[in-house]
N, C-alpha and C positions, 0 to 999 in steps of 0.2 A: 527512613527505607526499605520495604516488605525484603525478607529473605526469603533467596528462592525455593528454601526448603519450604518456606507459607504457602508456594505454590499447589502443591501437594504434586506436582511432577516427579518424575525418578528421574534418577544421574544422570541415565544414557538419556534421559529427551529435556534435559539443561543439555549435554554436550550437544546435541541434533540442533536444540535452536541456539546456540554457539553458533555451529559452526553453518546455520541458515543467513543469521546478524552477519555472519564474515564474509560470507560470500556476497550476499546484499551492498556489501562495503565494495567490496570489489570489485567486481559488475561494475556499479556505478562507478568508480574510477577510473575501469578500460575505458566505458562508454564515454567519458569526457575527452582523453588521452586520444582515442579514435574521430573525435571530432577536431582537435585542436592538429590532428597530425591532414586533415584532408578527405581521411576516408570514407565517414561518415556526417551526415551533415545538423545533425544537431540532438540535444540532450536535455533533460529534465530530469534532476538529480530528485532521488531521497534521500540522500546525506543528512543524519540524525532521526530518523523516523526510521532506522533497521530495526533497533529492539522493541517496540511498538508494536509494529508490523507484524512480525514472526509469534509476539506474545497473543495479538487479537487474533493471526489465523491459525494459532493452536489449539484455539477452542470451539474450532468449528469440523464437521467433517465430510473436508472437500471430494467422496465419492460422491455426495448426496446433495450436499447445499452448495446453493450456487454464491458470484461473487462478482459484482460490479464495482470496476476500479475504477479512480481516477491517477490522470496518470504519473505520479512521485511512491504509486502501486506499487512496486519491480519488484519487492523485495515480498512483499506478499505475495506475488503471484508462482516465486518461485517456491514457497509453502507452498502454496496452494498447489502447485504440480509440476508449473511452467519448467524447461529445463535451460539453464545458463548457455544452449546452442539457441533458441530459442529465442531468447530477447535477444542475440546476435543478431539471430536472422532478422527479428524488425528494425535493425538499426542499420542492417547492412541493406534492408528494401530488398532482399532474393526473396523468389519463387517460394521457396519449401516455409517464411515466415507463416506461422500457424495462427498470427494475428489476423492478418491480411495480405500473405500471399503478397507483400511489399507492396502494396496497392496503400498504405496510410505513411504517417508522419510518425517517425517512433515513438518508444514510451505509450502507444493507444495496444496496449494491450488485452489478448481475446486469445480464448481456445474453450474450441465446441469440448474436446475433451475432455478437459477437466473443470464443464460447469464455470469459462470463466467470459462473461459475455461480454464483446465488444464494444467500446463508444462511442462516442463523437468529439471531435473538436472542441465544440461549443462548448462549456464550464455545465457540469453539473447535471447535464441531461439523460445519465447515468440511471436518477435519482426516480422521475417516475417508471422507467421501464422499471426499476428494479420493486418497485409497489406493485407493479402489472403481474411480474414471476411470483412474486409472496403472494396474489390475488390470486393464481391460480392455486397455487398452493392448498388455498383454503378451498375454495368451488372445488379440489377434485379428488378434497383433503389425502392428499401427499406427504409424507414424513421431509418436508427439508426448510429449512430457514434461510432467507437471502439475507445477503452483505454488501450493501454499498457506501461507497464512501470520498467526500471529497474536502476541498479545504475552507480553510473560514470566510476566505473573499468569496468564492462560490457558491458558499452557504446561504448567501443573501438573495439570488436568483429568486423569480418569483417561483420557477421550475419545483424549486425544493419545497416551498412552503405548501405549494398543493401536494406534493407524493406526502410530505409528513399527515398536512391532514387528513389525505383518502386512509393512509394507513392505518392512523386513529381512528378515523369510523368503523373502517372495518374490524380494525382491532387483528392488522394484520403480524404473520410473524417475516420480519423483517428490523433486521439492524441498522438504522442511518447513525454516520462513521465522519465527525468534523474532526480533519488533524489540521490542528488550530498550533501553525509556524511563525503565528503574530506578524504576516508579510504576506498580502495580497501584490502578488509582484512589488512595485516600491512602497506599500502604501502598508503604513501599520494598524494595528488595531483599534485605536483611539478615533482613527478616519472611515472605520470600514461599520461599526455598529453600535449601540447605543445601548443594548442590554449587558451585564457585566462581563458572562462566561454565557457560550452561543449551546449548553447545554441547558441552558434557565426557557429555550424553547420548544425544551421535552414535554413540559404538562401544558402549553398553550393548546398543542395539539392533543391533547389526552392521551397525552403518558412519560414513561418518567425519562430525566435527562440525569446526566453523569457525566464529572469531568471525571479524569485519573492524568497521572501525571508523566509522559513516556517513557522518562527515564527509568523508572519503574518495573520493571517485568514481571513480577507477583502481582502489584498492583490489576495492570493492563489486562492481564490471562486472567484472574479469577473476575474481576469487571464482564471481559466476554462470557467468560463459563455461564455466568449466572443471567445477563440477558439470553443467550442461543440457549439454554435448562428452560429458560422461562417461554422462549418462543414456543420451544415445543410441546411444552405444558400450553397452550392457548392461551398465553398471559397478553397477549401481544405486542407490541416494538417498542423499541428502545433507541434514545437518537446517544452517543458517547461521542463525548469530547475529547482527543485527546492530546493534551500540550506538547509539541517537540518542536523540535530545534529545525532550521534549515542552515544548515552548516554553509551553502555554494548558495553562487546567486542564484535567484528564479528560476534561469536557464541558462545554457550556453550561449545565448544573446544575448543575458543581462550581464551590470554587473554593479552588484551589492555593496561596493563600499562605498562610492556616488552618495547614495542615502540611505548608511549605514552608516554611526557612530564605530571609529575603530575601533573604541575600549569596548563597545556590544559586539563586537564580531572576535574580540581577542575572548574574553571572555566566555564566550560561546562557546569556543576552541576548548577554551579550560575543561568545558560544561559535559563534554560530548559524551551521549548516552552509550556510545561502543566502547570506550575506555573505562567506566563509570561501572557498565557488566563486567568488563573484564576484573576488574577490582574486589567484584560482587564475589565472581568466582573463584578465584583467588584463594579471596578470605573466607570462602565457604566451604575450601577444599574438594571441591570437584572438578577444579582443573588446573595445573600448575603453569608456570609461565613458558616453560619447555615447551609440556604438551600443547598449549595454543601457537606457540610459533609452528607445532609441526601441521598443525592444521593449515596453517597459514601458506605454509608453504605447498601443500596438495592442492589448497585451494586454486592458486596462483599458476597452479601447473596444470591446472584441469581448465584454467581460463584459456590459455593461453591456447590449448589444445583447440578450446570450442571456439576462440576468435582466427582462428588460420582456419577450421574443418566450414565455419561458416561465413567467412569474404571467396573462400574458394566453389561455394555454390552458386548455383546457373541464377541471373537475373529473370525477371517476369520478358518475356517476351513480349513486344508493339500489339501482334494479335490478336492476342490473352486481356487487352487494356480490361475488357467490360465483362468479364468472364470473375465468376462470384458478387459479382454486383446485384444481378435480381436472380430472386428464386424462380428455379426453370418450369 
């Protein structure tokens, strides 16, 4: 694992990165709690991918770049600019939810204010949209890079191949990300695809494919930093495969203990990327355990406040059902 200092980020930036990783984990845990006590209806977790998502998002300029996420990318959306309360408003289905004004399922992230483009429940439909946005940057000669993500299972959808093919043909400033957690709901990778690595598909469309370890903050950050720099210089797209863990079941309606061996689940939890990141921060004298405990306490309190505020917000009224659906 590469040292954090090799990332080139300052101590302050690394501490902020840890705050975002931990905020993503604690907020995800809160969303699970809310489903279990019947206050919200659904959650798809990103636990195990937070370190990689923060490292990925840190390489971009959210004030001008565009992000088309998929349903496990809550932590990356937080780094991109969404607030803890924004996420909770979506889960509670409130009118002030910036993603859809309470009209979509939870985990369907979007924020016009932060260049986060909302997506459909049909997996990977965000990919051709991202290609189109990247094409607009090229046609209008505007300086922004488009980031879009999906899982390794949904990366097998036909529209993903069409999106990457067109991006390769036009040499577009877009980065395709496949977050490979080894399971497409209950289907392991050996039953999903025949290629050795999902990143091998990049060269088939005329651009580079890279695989990175999602537990290695520095490796992920540097890979994306280079990809973004290349895209801004007109060197075209890349596909980056991030190997991540899926610490929870596919969703709050699933039970992965039915189809994943007990030993596999126990080993995975031992290698929780959050814990590895914390060990690295301590070893490299960036944070002490006491300092991390204080950050954790602050984050938990902020989530408690945001939860109460979001729950108290008004629900959408029936007469507004079709508002914000069609352009005026």
